[in-house]
C-alpha positions in Angstrom: 14.2 -22.5 -19.2 10.5 -23.3 -18.9 8.1 -20.9 -20.6 5.1 -19.5 -18.7 1.8 -18.2 -20.2 -0.9 -16.3 -18.5 -4.4 -15.1 -19.4 -5.2 -11.5 -19.2 -5.5 -10.1 -15.7 -9.1 -9.7 -14.5 -8.1 -6.7 -12.4 -6.8 -3.4 -13.8 -4.5 -1.0 -11.8 -6.2 1.5 -9.6 -6.4 5.1 -10.4 -5.5 8.0 -8.2 -3.5 5.7 -5.7 -2.2 6.8 -2.5 1.5 7.1 -1.9 4.3 4.6 -1.8 3.0 2.6 -4.9 5.3 -0.2 -5.7 7.0 0.5 -9.1 5.9 -1.4 -12.3 9.4 -2.7 -12.6 9.6 -3.9 -9.0 6.1 -5.7 -9.5 7.2 -7.3 -12.7 10.4 -8.5 -11.1 8.4 -9.9 -8.2 6.2 -11.8 -10.7 9.0 -13.2 -12.5 10.8 -14.3 -9.4 7.7 -15.8 -8.0 7.2 -17.9 -11.2 10.7 -19.2 -11.1 10.3 -20.2 -7.4 7.1 -22.0 -8.3 8.7 -23.8 -11.2 11.5 -25.0 -8.8 9.0 -26.0 -6.1 10.8 -23.8 -3.5 11.0 -20.5 -1.8 9.8 -19.1 1.4 6.1 -18.2 1.8 5.0 -14.6 2.1 3.7 -12.7 5.1 0.2 -14.1 5.3 0.6 -17.8 5.4 0.2 -20.4 2.4 -2.8 -20.2 0.3 -3.5 -23.8 -0.7 -4.0 -26.5 1.9 -2.7 -29.7 0.3 -5.4 -32.3 0.8 -7.9 -29.7 2.0 -10.3 -29.3 -1.0 -12.1 -26.2 0.4 -11.8 -23.1 -1.9 -9.2 -20.5 -0.8 -10.2 -16.9 -0.3 -7.4 -14.5 0.0 -7.9 -10.9 1.4 -5.6 -8.0 1.3 -5.6 -7.4 5.1 -6.5 -8.9 8.5 -9.7 -7.0 9.0 -11.3 -8.2 5.8 -10.0 -11.8 6.7 -11.9 -11.9 10.0 -15.1 -10.5 8.5 -14.9 -13.0 5.7 -14.3 -15.9 8.1 -17.5 -15.0 9.8 -19.4 -15.3 6.5 -17.6 -18.3 5.2 -17.9 -20.5 8.3 -16.2 -23.9 7.6 -17.0 -23.9 3.9 -14.0 -21.7 2.7 -10.5 -21.3 3.8 -9.9 -17.6 4.4 -6.4 -16.1 4.6 -4.8 -12.5 4.7 -1.9 -11.4 2.4 -0.7 -9.1 5.2 -0.3 -10.3 8.7 -1.3 -8.6 12.1 0.3 -5.3 12.6 1.1 -4.6 9.0 0.5 -1.1 7.6 -1.7 -1.7 4.5 -1.4 1.5 2.5 2.2 1.1 1.3 2.6 -2.6 1.7 5.0 -4.2 -0.8 4.0 -7.8 -1.8 6.7 -10.6 -1.7 7.1 -13.2 -4.4 5.5 -15.6 -1.9 2.4 -13.4 -1.7 2.1 -13.4 -5.5 2.5 -17.2 -5.5 -0.3 -17.6 -3.0 -2.5 -15.4 -4.9 -2.0 -17.5 -8.1 -3.3 -20.5 -6.1 -6.4 -18.7 -4.6 -9.9 -19.2 -5.8 -11.0 -15.6 -5.0 -9.3 -12.5 -3.8 -11.1 -9.8 -1.8 -9.9 -6.2 -1.6 -11.3 -3.2 0.1 -11.1 -0.8 -3.0 -11.3 3.0 -2.6 -7.7 3.3 -3.3 -6.7 1.7 -0.1 -4.4 -1.0 -1.5 -2.2 1.2 -3.7 -0.2 -2.0 -4.7 -3.2 -4.2 -5.5 -3.7 -3.7 -9.3 0.0 -4.4 -10.0 -0.1 -7.3 -7.5 -2.7 -9.2 -9.4 -1.6 -8.2 -13.0 -1.1 -11.4 -14.8 -3.0 -13.5 -12.5 -6.4 -15.0 -13.7 -8.0 -15.1 -10.3 -11.5 -13.6 -9.8 -11.9 -10.8 -7.3 -14.5 -8.8 -5.4 -14.3 -5.3 -4.1 -16.0 -5.3 -0.8 -16.7 -1.8 -0.3 -19.0 -1.6 -3.4 -22.2 0.2 -2.5 -20.9 2.0 0.5 -21.7 5.7 0.9 -18.3 7.0 0.4 -16.8 10.0 2.4 -14.2 12.2 0.7 -10.9 13.4 2.2 -11.3 17.0 2.8 -7.7 18.2 3.4 -4.2 17.9 2.0 -3.2 16.7 -1.4 -5.8 14.0 -1.3 -8.7 16.4 -1.1 -11.8 15.1 -2.9 -10.5 11.6 -3.1 -12.4 8.8 -1.3 -11.5 8.1 2.2 -10.8 4.2 2.1 -11.3 3.4 5.7 -15.0 2.6 5.3 -14.8 -0.5 7.5 -14.5 1.8 10.5 -18.2 2.0 10.4 -20.1 -1.3 11.4 -23.0 -0.1 9.3 -20.6 -0.1 6.3 -19.3 -3.5 7.1 -22.9 -4.9 6.8 -22.5 -4.0 3.2 -19.1 -5.6 3.0 -20.9 -8.8 4.4 -23.5 -8.6 1.7 -20.8 -8.4 -1.0 -19.0 -11.3 0.5 -22.1 -13.5 0.7 -22.6 -12.7 -3.0 -19.0 -13.5 -4.0 -18.9 -16.7 -1.8 -22.2 -17.9 -3.3 -20.8 -17.6 -6.8 -17.7 -19.4 -5.8 -19.5 -22.2 -4.0 -23.2 -22.2 -5.0 -24.0 -25.3 -2.9 -23.1 -23.4 0.2 -25.1 -20.2 -0.6 -27.7 -20.9 2.1 -25.0 -21.2 4.6 -23.3 -18.0 3.5 -26.6 -16.1 3.8 -27.3 -17.4 7.2 -23.9 -16.6 8.5 -24.0 -13.2 7.0 -27.3 -12.4 8.6 -26.2 -13.5 12.1 -22.9 -11.6 11.7 -24.8 -8.4 10.6 -26.9 -8.7 13.7 -23.6 -8.6 15.7 -22.3 -5.7 13.8 -25.5 -3.7 14.5 -25.3 -4.5 18.2 -21.6 -3.1 18.3 -22.7 -0.1 16.4 -25.5 0.6 18.8 -23.1 0.0 21.8 -20.5 2.4 20.3 -23.1 5.2 19.8 -24.5 4.7 23.3 -21.0 4.7 24.9 -19.7 7.9 22.9 -22.9 9.7 23.7 -21.7 10.1 27.2 -18.8 12.4 26.1 -19.8 16.0 26.7 -20.6 18.0 23.5 -17.6 20.4 24.1 -15.2 17.5 24.2 -16.4 15.5 21.2 -13.2 16.1 19.1 -11.3 12.9 17.8 -7.7 14.0 17.1 -5.6 11.3 15.5 -2.4 10.9 13.5 -4.1 9.7 10.3 -7.5 10.8 9.0 -8.8 7.2 9.3 -11.8 7.8 11.5 -14.2 9.7 9.2 -16.8 7.0 9.1 -16.6 6.2 12.8 -16.8 9.9 13.7 -19.9 10.4 11.5 -21.6 7.5 13.1 -20.7 8.5 16.6 -21.2 12.3 16.1 -17.6 13.2 16.7 -15.5 15.9 15.0 -12.6 14.4 13.2 -9.2 16.2 13.2 -5.9 14.6 12.1 -2.2 15.4 11.5 -2.0 13.8 8.1 -4.9 12.6 5.7 -3.5 9.2 4.5 -0.5 7.2 5.7 2.5 8.1 3.4 6.1 7.6 3.4 6.7 11.2 4.1 4.3 12.5 6.8 3.9 14.8 9.8 5.3 18.0 8.4 5.8 20.9 10.8 2.8 22.7 9.3 0.5 19.6 9.9 1.6 19.4 13.5 1.3 23.1 14.1 -2.2 22.9 12.7 -3.1 20.1 15.1 -1.7 22.0 18.1 -3.5 25.0 17.1 -6.8 23.1 17.0 -6.2 21.3 20.3 -5.3 24.5 22.1 -8.3 26.6 20.6 -10.8 23.8 21.4 -9.4 22.7 24.7 -9.2 19.1 23.5 -8.6 16.8 26.5 -7.0 13.9 24.8 -5.4 12.9 21.4 -4.7 9.5 19.8 -2.7 7.7 17.4 -3.0 4.4 15.4 -1.2 1.1 16.0 0.6 0.8 12.7 2.4 4.2 12.8 4.7 6.0 15.1 2.9 8.2 17.7 6.0 10.6 17.9 4.2 13.4 16.0 1.2 13.3 18.3 3.5 13.3 21.3 4.7 16.6 20.0 1.1 17.8 20.2 0.8 16.5 23.7 3.8 18.3 24.8 2.8 21.7 23.2 -0.7 21.6 24.5 -1.0 19.7 27.7 -3.6 17.3 26.3 -3.3 13.7 27.4 -2.3 11.0 25.0 -5.5 9.0 25.2 -4.2 5.7 23.9 -3.7 3.5 20.8 -6.4 3.0 18.3 -6.7 0.2 15.8 -7.6 0.7 12.2 -5.6 -1.0 9.4 -4.8 -4.2 11.2 -6.1 -6.5 13.9 -3.6 -7.7 16.6 -2.4 -11.2 17.2 -4.8 -13.6 18.8 -3.6 -12.8 22.3 -3.7 -9.0 21.6 -6.4 -6.5 22.4 -8.1 -6.7 19.0 -8.0 -10.2 17.5 -11.2 -9.6 15.8 -12.9 -6.7 13.9 -15.8 -6.6 16.6 -13.1 -6.2 19.3 -11.4 -3.5 17.3 -14.5 -1.3 17.2 -15.2 -2.0 20.9 -11.6 -1.3 21.9 -11.6 1.9 19.9 -14.8 3.2 21.2 -13.8 2.5 24.9 -10.5 4.0 24.5 -12.0 7.3 23.0 -14.8 7.4 25.5 -12.6 7.1 28.6 -10.0 9.5 27.3 -12.4 12.3 26.2 -14.4 11.9 29.3 -11.2 12.4 31.4 -10.6 8.9 32.5 -7.5 8.3 30.2 -6.2 4.8 29.3 -2.7 5.9 29.0 -0.1 5.8 26.3 0.2 2.5 24.5 -2.9 0.9 25.8 
């Protein structure tokens, strides 16, 4: 049996992870299996597509989820190949990497993760891999989770603010320039152009949501993933659970949401695309509020879906929230 040797990992496991962390034993087994598959030259690829492009000599950048991949492609242009470990529609918090994912990561030239304890599996995922990585949320003014067992821990959904994503872009420009110094000027120009688009979407979102009456400016969702968006748009954020977890939507959490909606006469409530809206439908049934529509946070849609890009995601969510809170609901599943 061939022997494998690895240099020390460049990424340490995260502290204070969110729930559903893949066990060390499972992660170690996945690494061993991926190495065996690589040695035999076989095995199916993981969920995000292959990293490594045969005759394509462009460096490969691997991101942890589809939102980061789209932002990174805008910065990279045609100088880098950018891929996502998870595919469209995946729930990112408790994702369990496959042996194919680990094999792809071992072939990448750079890995981007969000940080802020979002990817609970990330530290163990890259353990044993000597691949550089960058945390794209570095420098963001972090908001803390204010309720439940995660109180005081950072809210990881910083990309839900286009203002924050401009910081993500700067971090990507720096990381890509270190990876490919000859293309640094291109990365800077691409980043500046994309930041202008981000600011335009931010301004459009604030203008749109400003039309919602102050008495109806409450954003009630399943997960507490909208703190940054609510801050930017002047909305009050209310949620059933703080962070997506294996066990969620307790009777107490649903009751709390029901009481808030009733007391504040909230006209519409929402849920995210990567989780079941059944708990929120209980709130609808108990309060008479309308289910205002499906919002996107942790994942983009397929190319022919409603949010194939990050800019589309922010536009979609702002439009759904505005129409529903103003009284012209989009309907369930929109």
